Structures are given as structure tokens and as C-alpha cells.
C-alpha positions in Angstrom: 4.5 58.7 -75.3 0.8 58.0 -76.2 0.0 55.5 -78.6 -0.2 57.7 -81.8 3.5 58.5 -80.8 4.9 55.2 -80.7 3.2 53.5 -83.6 4.3 56.7 -85.7 7.7 55.4 -85.9 6.6 53.0 -87.9 8.6 53.1 -91.4 7.4 51.8 -94.7 9.4 48.6 -94.1 8.5 47.8 -90.6 4.9 48.0 -91.6 5.2 46.0 -94.2 2.4 45.5 -97.3 0.1 48.3 -95.4 2.0 51.1 -95.8 2.8 49.9 -98.8 -0.5 48.9 -100.3 -3.2 50.3 -97.8 -3.3 53.7 -100.3 -5.8 51.3 -102.4 -8.4 51.9 -99.6 -8.6 55.6 -100.9 -9.6 54.6 -104.9 -12.4 52.0 -103.0 -13.7 55.5 -101.0 -13.7 57.3 -104.6 -17.1 55.1 -105.3 -19.1 57.5 -102.8 -18.4 60.4 -105.4 -20.8 59.4 -107.6 -23.5 61.2 -105.5 -21.7 64.9 -106.4 -21.2 63.9 -110.0 -24.9 63.1 -110.1 -25.2 66.6 -108.3 -23.2 68.3 -110.8 -24.7 66.5 -113.7 -28.1 67.3 -112.7 -27.4 70.8 -111.4 -29.2 74.0 -112.8 -26.8 76.5 -112.0 -24.5 78.3 -114.2 -23.0 76.2 -116.9 -19.4 78.0 -115.3 -20.5 76.9 -111.8 -21.0 73.9 -113.0 -17.3 73.3 -114.5 -15.8 74.9 -111.5 -17.6 72.0 -109.4 -16.7 69.2 -112.2 -12.8 70.5 -111.9 -12.9 70.7 -108.3 -14.5 67.6 -108.0 -11.6 66.0 -110.0 -8.7 67.7 -108.1 -10.7 66.3 -104.8 -10.7 63.0 -106.1 -6.5 63.0 -107.1 -5.8 64.7 -103.9 -7.6 62.3 -101.8 -5.3 59.2 -103.3 -2.2 61.1 -103.6 -2.6 61.9 -99.9 -3.0 58.5 -98.9 0.2 56.9 -101.0 1.7 60.0 -99.5 0.7 59.4 -95.7 1.1 55.9 -95.9 4.4 55.7 -97.5 5.8 58.3 -94.7 4.7 55.5 -92.1 1.9 54.9 -90.0 0.0 57.8 -88.2 3.5 59.8 -89.6 2.2 63.1 -91.9 4.4 64.9 -93.7 3.6 68.7 -93.9 2.5 67.5 -98.0 0.1 65.4 -96.3 -1.5 68.3 -94.3 -1.3 70.5 -98.0 -3.5 68.1 -99.6 -5.9 68.0 -96.8 -6.0 71.6 -96.9 -6.9 71.7 -101.0 -9.4 68.8 -99.9 -11.5 71.3 -97.9 -11.1 73.9 -100.6 -12.8 71.5 -103.5 -16.0 71.1 -101.9 -17.0 74.8 -101.3 -16.1 75.5 -104.8 -18.7 72.6 -105.5 -21.7 74.6 -103.5 -22.9 77.1 -106.4 -23.6 74.2 -108.4 -24.8 71.5 -105.8 -25.9 73.3 -102.5 -26.3 71.2 -99.7 -25.2 68.2 -101.5 -21.9 69.2 -100.6 -23.0 67.0 -97.5 -21.8 64.0 -99.6 -18.0 64.8 -99.4 -17.6 64.4 -95.6 -17.3 61.3 -95.3 -14.2 61.7 -97.1 -12.8 63.9 -94.7 -13.1 61.1 -91.7 -11.3 58.7 -93.1 -8.4 60.8 -94.2 -8.0 61.7 -90.9 -8.4 58.7 -89.4 -6.5 57.3 -91.5 -3.4 59.6 -92.4 -3.3 62.1 -89.3 -3.0 61.5 -85.5 -5.4 59.9 -83.5 -6.4 62.9 -81.6 -6.7 64.9 -85.0 -9.3 61.9 -85.9 -11.6 62.6 -83.1 -11.5 66.3 -83.6 -12.3 66.1 -87.3 -15.1 63.6 -86.6 -16.8 65.8 -84.2 -16.0 68.5 -86.7 -17.8 66.9 -89.6 -20.9 65.4 -87.5 -21.3 69.7 -86.3 -21.0 71.0 -89.8 -23.1 67.8 -91.1 -26.0 68.6 -89.1 -25.5 72.4 -89.1 -25.8 71.7 -93.2 -28.7 69.9 -93.2 -30.5 72.1 -90.3 -30.8 75.3 -92.2 -30.9 73.7 -95.7 -34.1 72.9 -94.1 -34.0 68.8 -95.3 -32.8 66.9 -92.1 -34.8 63.8 -93.3 -33.8 64.6 -96.6 -30.0 64.3 -95.9 -30.4 61.6 -93.2 -28.7 59.0 -95.3 -25.7 61.3 -95.5 -25.1 61.9 -91.9 -25.7 57.9 -91.5 -22.8 57.7 -93.7 -20.7 59.9 -91.6 -21.6 58.1 -88.7 -20.9 55.0 -90.4 -17.4 56.3 -91.9 -16.6 57.4 -88.3 -17.0 53.8 -86.7 -15.4 52.0 -89.3 -12.6 54.2 -89.8 -11.6 54.4 -85.8 -12.4 50.5 -85.4 -10.1 49.8 -88.1 -7.3 52.1 -87.8 -7.6 50.6 -83.8 -7.3 46.9 -85.5 -3.9 48.6 -87.1 -2.6 50.3 -84.5 -2.6 46.9 -82.0 -1.2 44.7 -84.9 1.4 47.2 -85.3 1.8 47.2 -81.7 2.2 43.9 -81.4 4.5 43.4 -84.0 6.6 45.5 -82.6 7.1 44.2 -78.8 7.1 40.4 -80.7 10.0 42.4 -82.6 11.9 43.7 -79.3 12.1 40.3 -78.1 13.2 38.7 -80.2 15.5 41.0 -80.7 16.1 40.0 -76.7 16.4 36.4 -77.4 19.1 37.2 -80.1 21.1 38.9 -77.3 20.6 35.8 -74.6 22.0 33.6 -77.8 24.7 35.9 -78.2 25.8 36.0 -74.5 25.7 32.0 -74.6 27.7 31.9 -78.0 30.2 34.2 -76.6 30.1 32.2 -72.9 30.3 29.0 -74.4 32.9 29.3 -77.1 35.0 32.0 -76.2 35.5 32.3 -72.1 35.9 28.3 -72.3 38.8 29.3 -74.9 40.1 31.6 -73.1 40.2 29.7 -70.0 42.5 27.0 -71.9 44.9 29.7 -72.9 45.1 30.7 -69.6 46.2 27.6 -68.4 48.5 27.1 -71.2 50.3 30.6 -70.7 50.6 29.5 -66.8 52.2 26.7 -67.4 54.9 27.9 -70.7 55.7 30.6 -68.1 56.7 28.0 -65.2 58.4 25.5 -68.3 60.1 28.4 -69.7 63.3 28.2 -68.1 63.5 23.9 -67.5 61.7 23.2 -70.1 61.8 25.5 -72.8 61.0 23.4 -76.2 57.6 22.1 -74.0 57.1 25.7 -73.1 57.6 26.6 -76.7 54.8 23.6 -78.2 52.4 25.3 -75.0 53.1 29.1 -76.3 52.5 27.7 -80.1 48.8 26.0 -78.7 47.9 29.5 -76.8 48.6 31.0 -80.6 45.9 28.4 -82.2 43.5 29.1 -79.3 43.8 32.7 -79.6 43.2 32.4 -83.2 40.2 30.4 -82.2 39.0 32.7 -80.3 39.3 35.6 -82.7 37.3 33.6 -85.5 34.5 33.4 -82.8 34.5 36.4 -81.8 34.1 38.0 -85.4 31.4 35.1 -86.0 30.0 36.8 -83.1 29.9 40.3 -84.1 28.8 38.8 -87.6 25.7 37.9 -86.5 25.1 41.3 -84.3 25.6 43.1 -87.7 23.7 40.9 -90.2 20.3 40.2 -88.2 17.7 40.5 -90.7 17.0 39.0 -93.7 18.2 41.8 -95.8 21.0 42.3 -93.9 22.0 38.5 -94.0 21.1 38.2 -98.2 24.0 41.0 -98.4 25.9 39.4 -96.4 25.6 36.1 -97.6 25.7 36.9 -101.0 29.5 38.8 -100.4 30.9 35.4 -98.6 29.6 32.6 -101.3 30.9 35.2 -104.0 34.3 35.2 -102.3 33.7 31.6 -102.0 33.5 31.0 -106.1 29.4 30.6 -105.4 26.9 32.6 -107.0 23.8 33.3 -105.5 20.6 34.5 -106.9 17.2 36.0 -104.7 13.7 35.8 -106.1 10.8 37.8 -103.4 10.6 40.6 -101.9 12.0 40.6 -98.1 8.7 42.8 -97.5 6.8 39.5 -98.0 7.7 38.3 -94.2 7.1 40.4 -91.1 10.4 41.9 -89.7 9.9 39.5 -86.9 10.2 36.9 -89.3 13.0 38.3 -90.9 15.3 37.9 -87.3 14.8 34.5 -88.1 15.4 34.0 -91.3 18.4 35.8 -91.5 20.1 34.2 -88.8 18.7 30.2 -90.7 20.1 31.9 -93.6 23.4 32.7 -92.2 23.6 29.4 -90.9 22.8 27.4 -94.0 25.2 29.8 -95.7 28.3 28.4 -93.3 27.1 24.8 -94.1 26.8 25.6 -98.1 30.7 27.3 -97.5 31.9 24.1 -95.4 30.3 21.2 -96.9 28.4 21.5 -99.7 30.9 21.9 -102.7 28.3 23.9 -104.0 28.4 26.1 -107.3 25.6 28.4 -107.0 23.0 28.9 -104.5 18.9 30.2 -104.9 17.2 31.6 -102.1 13.3 32.5 -102.9 11.3 34.6 -100.2 7.5 34.8 -100.4 4.6 35.6 -97.6 5.8 33.2 -94.3 8.2 31.2 -96.4 11.7 31.2 -96.8 13.9 28.9 -99.1 17.8 28.1 -99.2 18.3 26.2 -102.4 22.1 24.8 -103.4 23.3 22.8 -105.7 25.8 20.8 -103.6 26.4 17.1 -102.5 23.4 16.9 -100.3 22.9 16.4 -97.1 25.1 14.3 -95.3 24.3 12.9 -91.9 24.8 12.1 -89.1 22.7 15.8 -88.8 25.3 18.0 -87.2 24.9 20.9 -84.3 24.1 23.6 -87.5 20.9 22.1 -88.2 19.7 21.3 -84.5 20.3 24.7 -84.0 18.2 26.1 -87.3 15.8 23.2 -86.3 15.7 25.3 -82.3 15.6 28.4 -83.5 12.6 28.0 -85.8 10.7 26.2 -83.4 11.2 28.9 -81.2 9.8 31.7 -84.0 6.8 29.2 -84.2 8.1 28.2 -87.6 9.0 24.8 -89.2 12.3 23.9 -90.6 12.6 21.4 -93.4 15.7 20.0 -94.6 15.5 18.0 -98.2 17.9 17.0 -100.9 17.3 17.9 -104.2 17.3 16.2 -107.3 19.8 15.5 -109.2 22.1 16.5 -106.1 21.6 19.8 -103.8 19.6 21.1 -100.5 17.0 22.6 -100.0 16.1 24.5 -96.6 13.0 25.8 -95.9 11.5 27.5 -92.6 7.7 28.4 -93.1 5.6 30.0 -90.3 
């Protein structure tokens, strides 16, 4: 699998703010349309061709931005058919301006390098870049003005270098994020395995011992055997509860999933929950840790806080859970220690502090 293919599977949610707002890059590039616009304004061609060129330039600008919006929001380097169709329209538009501006049409070429670099597969970026350089050089030679168009040819080269560098860095960043996400998922599986071994394994071992004892006592001491069987039933119920908690942890690993799970659990207990901010403000890797900490915080609130309302705030590199309960109880329990350790493993800091007049605030910050 090539790098472009691997990264092309990144969805809008996974790529985060880049896929959401990366299309603004195209708006910045539109400043270079000033050159064909000036050429149209100074053109001595038939007014009809000037109008056609102006309309084609306007369509080019709109299509360029729309192409970036569609492409970025479809996933990094994942090009739907509409992106290709828009690319075809962008190729036609400059051609329609030739009768009005002549060889000034070369000023459109840097746009194609950027479009291909950000929206098409990596291999196509090199193809489009090479074709653009060849076309630009050929037109400049036949127009008899290589020196006159040297600035445009330099702009094409700079656009190619800048686009290749930028997209390579973005691609590497997404690849690193995917690697870290896989490592975080692996750590989650290790945690689940440890919970199963420590909690469920121990309980089932005791259940077996007590069941064997009850089997031996059922004839000689039926009352004692009945007591042992009752304890087996209680232990089995505890094991079932542990399994459910573990399965819940596997099903609600991300912050988005856990927000829904926590809201439902708190609502069942008569506690309201409000959420501020967007989950996309933190990375998918941070989301795993934040979801786990939110789950633990929700459990603590339900067990100990006696709260009536909970507020969850999500911001860049930070998630805060605040309740209006009775405050932090001493000494620190296993749940808080576990949250602190989990945050430290993720390179974050966990802060737990009282809220005036009552309540507790749990914050995880990267």
C-alpha cells in the first residue's frame, strides 16, 4: 500500500481541523488571479472575448474554492468524482481566456499545481507539476517571451516546491497521528486484559472454590452448603457487572461515544449534563484518553458526588468535567489514581479541584 493510499483513508473526523478548514488555502491562492484580471482589463481584444474571459475567470475562482471544500471534506488525498469534474472545468476556463489575454494565460498554471498537490493522489501531483512546467515553458518559448514570463515560470516552480513540502509535512503528521492512535488502542486492549485478569479472573476463581465446597457439604451440612451457594450467586453477579463495565469500556472508547454514554447514564440517575465545545477540538489520540477519563469521572459522580448537574467543556488540548456535588472526598481512591496514571501515559496532566460553593472539577490538559 502506498503512502497516498494509506493516508487517503483518513476521514474528516480523523483529519480534524485540516479537513474542516484546509480549503481556506484556496482562498489565499486566489490573490494571484490579479494577473489575469489585470490582463483582461488591459486587453484590446474583441469586447465579447473580454467578457467571455471575465466569466471564465469568475467560474475558475468559484470552482477552485468549491473543489478544495469538496476535496478536503472528503478526506485527505481521497478524491471523489466531483473533484475530478471540477478539475476538468478549471482546465477549460483558462483556455477560454486565451483570445482575450493571449500568453498571459500562463498565470493560471500555479493554481493547477496547488490543486493537484492538495486534492489528488501523490503520484498525480508529480504528473500535473511536470505537465504544467512543460506547458508553461513551451508556451513561453513559442510566444517569444521566455524572459518576459520568467516570473510566472518561477512562480510555478515555487508553487510546486511549496505544495510538495506542505503536503508531505501534512501527510507525515497524519501518519504519526494514526500510529499514535494505534498505540493508544493497543494500550486500551492491554488495560482491558488487565481488568479481566484482575477482576473477573479472581472472582471466578473464588466462585469455583466455593462451588466445590458447596458440592462437598450439600449432604453433610446442607445449611452451610446453601450459604456457600448464596455467596456463589453474589460473586457471579459481581462478575457479570465487571464484564458489563469492561464491555462498556470497549464500546465507548472515544470522547464522542463516551459523551453520549455518560449523558444517558447521568440522565437515568436524574442528573442533567451539558456539553460545550466541539469534539474535533482535540485529536483522535487525545479523544481516547479523554473518553476514558470522562467514563471514570461519570462513575465517581454517580457513586459519590450526589450531583444534580454536570458540565463537560471541550477545547483545544483540554477537557473539563465539572459537577455541583459534595466535592472531592479524601482519601484519594483507586479511580482518581487510575485517571492520573492514564493521563500521564498520554502525556497529559490531570487536575482535580473543588468548585465554589460545592462541586468538583476534573481537567485533563495536553
